[in-house]
N, C-alpha and C positions, 0 to 999 in steps of 0.2 A: 421379458421386458429390460431387466437391468443389464442386458448384452447389449438391448437397443439403446439405453441410456449411455451405457458408456461409448458406445460408437458415436453417437450424437456428441459427446464433450469432446471427445477425440479430434471430431470432425472441425468443432466449432473453434478447437485451442489449438489446430494444426496450422499448415502453413498460410492460408488465406487471412486466417487475423493476425498472424504475424507479419506479415507483407502489407496488411491493411495498417496498423500501427505504426510500423516503419514508414510507409508511404505518407502518414498523416507528418510525422515527425519531419521527414525530410522536405516535404511541401512547407511546411511554414519554416521550419530551419533556413532553406532556401531563401524565403521569403522576407526572411528578418537579419539575413547576412550571419546567421548561427549564432543569433542574441545571446544563447543561453553560455555559448563556449564564450566567445569575441568579450562579453561583458560579465563575465563571472565574479571577477573582484569585484565591480559596481553592485551586482543582485546581490552579493555577501555583504557588502558594505551596507546596502540600505535596507537589509533584512536582520542578519545576525548583529549585525553593527549597532542597529537602532532599536531592536526588540525589547529593551530593558527601561527604554525611556518613555515615560508618560508624557514627556512633552511632546513627543513626536507623532501622537495621535491625533488626527485632523481627519473630518468628514463625516459620514453619516454609517452607523452601525450597529449591533448589538456586542458583539465581542471583540477584544482588541488582535491585533495582528498576529502576536506570539499565543495567543489563548486558538486562534484559527489553525494555525499551522501545529502547532501541538495537539490539538484535536483530530487534525487530518492524519498527523502521524501517528497520534494513538489509534486510528482505523486500519489505517496498512502498514503499520510497523508490527509484526506480529509472527507468527510460528515459520511464514515464508522466509525471513530472513535468517531464523537459527536451522532450521530441519529443512526450508526448501532448497536453500543453497548448496547444502549437505546432498541432497536428492539428485540435482542438478550435476554435481561433481562426480559421484557416484554412478550416474547413468551416462551421461554425459563426457566425464574426462575434464582434465583441467582447463582445456579450451573453452568449455560453457562457462567461466568466469570473463571471458572477454567479450561473447556475445551477451549476456548479462549487463556487461558495460555499455554495450553499444546501443541496447535497449534503453538502457538508462539516460545516455546522452542525448538521445532523441525523445527520451519520454519527458525530459526537462521541458522541452518547446512544447510537446502535446500538453503536459499538464499548464503550462504558462496559457496557453490559447483557452484550455477549458476555464481557469479560472476568471480570465478577463471577460469572454460570455457571461459566465453567471455572474459577475457583477454588474456588468452592463447591462445584461436584462432582468437583474431581481426586482423584486416586489416587497412591498410592506402592506401587511395586513391591519386590520382595525385594531387589534390586539397591541400591534407597533413593534412585533418580530419581523425580520427580512426573511425572505425565503428567495432562494434560486438555485440554479442549475440546470442539467439536462432540459428535464419538461419545460421549465421556463424560455430556456433560448430556444427550443424546437417549437414551441407554439406562438411565442413573442417574434421571434425572429425570424420564422419561416411561414408563418402565418398558421391562421385558426382552422385551415385546413388539414395541416398537420396535426393537429390536438392529438386525435386518434392513437398517434407513435407516438406522441409524449405520453398519452396514458400507460399504453405499453410497456412504454420505458420504466413507469414509477411502479407498475404492479411488478414487473420483475426486479427490480430496487428492494421490495419489498420482501417478496421471496429470498433474493439473496442474502439481504439481511440478517432474516429470520434463519438462514441455515447457518450461514458465515459466523456472526457475532453470539445467537444465543443455542446455538445448539453444538456445532463443531467446537466452539473455545472452550465452553466449559466443558466438554467432554476431555480433550487436549489437557485442558488445567488440571483436572482432578485425578487423571491418568498419572498426569507427570509427579505430582504431589503424593501419590499413592504408590511409587514407586522408589521415591526417594527417601521419603520421609513416613512412610505408613499412614498418612491422614485418610481416614474413610472418605470416600468421595461422595458421599449426601453430605458430610460437612463442610467441605468446600464448597460444594454448587449453593448451599442455604447462605455461607458468607458471601460469596459472590453475586448471589442475586440481590440481597439485602443492600450491601453497597451500589449494586449498579441501580435499584430504586431510587436508594437517596441521592445518588447524584442525577442519573438521567432524568428522574421527575421534578428536577427543582427548577428546569430549564436550561437554555443554553449557555446561559451567563454561569452557571456550577458548574456545568460540563467543564465549560472554557478555564474554569479556575483550577478544578482538576488535573486536566490534561497539563495544563501549564505547572505543574504544581510536581508532575510524574515524570512525564515524558523528557526531557530534556536533561533530567540528571539519569534516569534507565537509559537513555543514550550514551551518558558521558561513561558511567559505570562499564556496562557492556563492552565499551570502546578500550577501555584501562585495563582492564582483564585480558581482552584481546590481545592489547599491544605486549602484555606481558610475555603470551606465548611467541607472539613476532620476535621480539628484540633478543629473546631467547634463543631463538633459532634465525638471527639475522643473517648469519653466516650464509644461509640457503636461500636468501631473499631472490639474489638475482637468478641462479637457477630455477625456483619457482615463478618468476616472474618470464624466463624465456620458455619454460612449460606453457604456461597460458598461451603466449602469443603463437608457439608452434604448433601447438594441438588444436587450437582454432581452427587451423586451416589442413592440417595433414591428419590420419587415422594415427591411433595409437593403439599399439599391439597390447594384447591380454597380459596383464601381471596380476599374481595374487589373488585376490578375490573380484577384482576387476575383468570384465566379459570382454573389453576391448572398446574403442570407441572410434568412429567417424565424424568427419566434418557436420553432417547432417544432425547426427545427434548431439554435437557440441551445439550448435546452432538451436537445434528444437528445443533443448531443455534449458538452454541459457537463457535464451529469448523468452520462454514462456515463463520461468521462474522470474525473471526481468519485469514482465509485467503482471505478474500474480502480485509481484511484491509491491511496486509503487503503484499500480492502479491506473497508470498513465494510459489513457484512451479509453476508460471507461466511463467518466465523468462522475465518480462517486465523490472525492474529494472536493470537487467544487461545489457540493453544496453547504459545505463548512466555510469555506471561502466567501462565500455570499452572504453570511451574517457578518462579515469583519467591520470593524471601523476602518474605513480607507477615503483618501481624499481621489483617488482614481483607480479604474478597473485595472491596469497595468502596473500600478504601484502595488496592487495586492497577487497578481500575477507574479511576482517577484518569489513571494512565499511559496508558489506554486512549484517554481523550479529550484529553491532551496529543498523543500518537502522532497522531490524525487532526488536529489543529489544527497540528502542524508541518508534516505531509506534505502536507496541501490550504490551509491560509489561510496558513502560511508560505512552503513551498517553491513549489507551483503557482501562487502569486500572483506570486510573483518573477518566475519565468518568462513569465506573463501580463504585467506589467508592463514589462519588458525588451522582449517582443515589440511592444507597443502604443505604448511610448514613444521607441524607439530612432530612429524615422523615420517620418514620416506615410506613406510608401510601400511599407514595409517589410513588415508583415503582409498587404497587399491585393496584393501583386507576383507572387503566383502559386507561391510556396513554400510548401512543406509539410514538417512534422515537424522530424527533425534540421538539415535545411538552412536552415529557417526561423530555428530559435532561433541557427546558428552567423551566419546575415546578420544577424540581430538583435545579439547582441556584437559582431560585427565593426564594428560601426560605431561603437564608441568604442574599442577595443580593436585594430583592423587584425588581421592574420593570427593574433596571439594570440588572437582571440577562437576560434578553430578549436581552438586548443590547450585552452582554457579547457572549452569545452563536449567535446571528445573526452576529456579526461582526466575530466572529471566523468559520461561516460558509461562509463568503464573502472570508475571506483570504483560507480558504480551497478549496472552488472551483476556485479561481483567480489563486493559486500556483497551482492545480492539471490542469488546462488548460495551463499552460505554461511549466510545467514539462513534461507532458505526449507528448508535443512536438518531447522530445528526441526519445521516443520511435517511433513515428510517423513519423520522417523523415528518422530515421533508417531504418525501414521497406520500406518507399516508396524508397528510395536509391537503398535496396537490389532487391526489387521487381521490379522497372520501370527503377533503373537508376538517377543518380546525375543530369542527365541535365532535368530531367521532373520535377524538386521539386518545378519550379514556380508555372504551372498549379494545384499542391497539396497544395501550399500555400494557394491560392484561395479557394479552397475547405476546409480550415482550418477554415476561417474566417466567410462563409454563414451559417452553420447550426445555429449559437448563435441567430439571428435573426427571426430563423423560430421557434426554440425551444421554446422562451418565450412567443409565443400564442398557444404552442400546449400542449397536455397530453401527459408526458413522460412515462407512465408505458410501453408502447409497445418498445421503445426504450430499457428502461431499459432490458425488457426481451430480445432484441436482443443482449444487451451487454452483458447479465448473460452467453447467449449461445456462443458468439464469444470468450468469456474470458475464458470459461470452456471448450472448445474445443484448444483453445491455450495450454491449459496446459498438454493435452494428449502428443502432439508430444515433447515438451520440457523434460518431464520427461522421455518419452521414451528415448529420447536423453541421458539426465542425466545417467540413468541406464546403457547406453550401453557404455558409455565414463567414466564409474567408473574406471576400469582400469588405464586410463589416469588419471583422477584426483587425485587416490591415489600414483600414480609414482610422480607428482607434488606437494601433498601433503608432501609426508614421504622425499623429498628431500628438501624441504622448512624447515622443523621441522628439521630435521638433521643439517642442516647449521646455524640455531638459537637455536640450543639446546634446543629444545621444548618436 
C-alpha cells in the first residue's frame, strides 16, 4: 500500500503538475503583461509601504491586510523554506535554485489570481464572518452543478490541513528541540497545543493579531542571520550566482557527497520545492485573504504577490545562498535537509548555528499549526456547516499527541497526495474563470491608471 501511495504522490507532483502550474502562471502573466514583475515597485508600495497605516483600511472584512498576509505566510513559510531548499540543492544541485525562482515569479501571478477570485466570490455568514476560497469560487463562479468538485476540494483541504499542520509540524518541532536542547517531545507538544488552542479558538481576528506579531519579525531575524553568512562570504557571490545559472541548464558532475545532477533533476526539485513552499496554484492562502478588509479584490491580490515574493524570492533565497556560500564543500558533502542547513549556519556561528535553525524550525512549525487553521476552518464550514465546528476543533488538537511518537513518512505521503489533488480542481477553476478575472482586473487597472 505504501509503495502505491509513494508512486501516486510522485506522479501528482511530477512533470504534469509542474507544467500545469507553470502554464497557469504563464497564461495569466501574458494576459496582464506580467503585471507581477512590471509593476513590482507599485505592488511593494501599496502593500509593505502601507501595511502599518491604519488610515489605509477601506472596505469590508474581518482582519487587516497585514494580518491576512502574515497569517497566509504563517501557513506557507515553514520547514520547506529551511529544509526543503536544502533538499532541492542536495538532490538537484545549485541549478535547482534558478527553477525555484522561476516558479516563484510565475507563482506571484498565480497567487494574485487566486486571491482576486477568492475576494470577488467571498460571502458573509449570519455570524458576520467572511469566508472565501476555491470552494466558493468553484460553486459561485462555475455554477451549482460544479458544487461536488468544490466539496471534493474542501474534503481534500481538511485532510491536507490535518496532516500538514497538526501532524507533521509538531513532530518536526519536537524532534528539533529534543536534538538541540534536550527538551522532551511531549513537553513541546503540550505547550504547542495549548498555545494553538488559545490562539485558534479565539477566532480569525486573534489568529491575525498573533501572525502579525510574529511573522514580520521572524522573516527579518532569519534574513539578518542569513545575511551574516552571505556578507562574510561576499567574495564568492559572483561564483555562486554563476553556478546557479550554469547548472540550471547544464549537468553537474559528481563531487564529494553529491551524486551529480542533470537539468531534469534541477528543474524537478527546484520547481517542486518552490511550489511546496509558496503553495501558489493550490488555492490554500486565498481562504485567508478572503477575510481581509479591502476595497477591491485586486487590491488584496497585491498581497498575494508579496506573499510569494517574501516566501520564495526572499526566504528560500536566503537559505539557498547560505548553503552555497558557506563553504565550497558544505552543499556537496552528502548532507540533506535540516542537517545541511545547520551545517551551513555552523560555518559562521558555530554551535549557535544549530540554535538558529532549531528555533527557526520551532517558530515555522508553530506558525504553520496556527496559520493553517484558517484553511481548515473555512473548509469545515463549507463542507459541514458552521454549527459543526466544535467537534472539528477537537480533531485539530488530538493528532499532535499521536504524531510525536510516530513515523511521519506515511503522513507526508498522504499530505502530498491530498495537496496535489487540491491543485487540480483549483487550477481548472482558475482557467474557467479567467474571463471574470480579466474583466475585474482590467476595470481595476483602468480606475487606477495602471
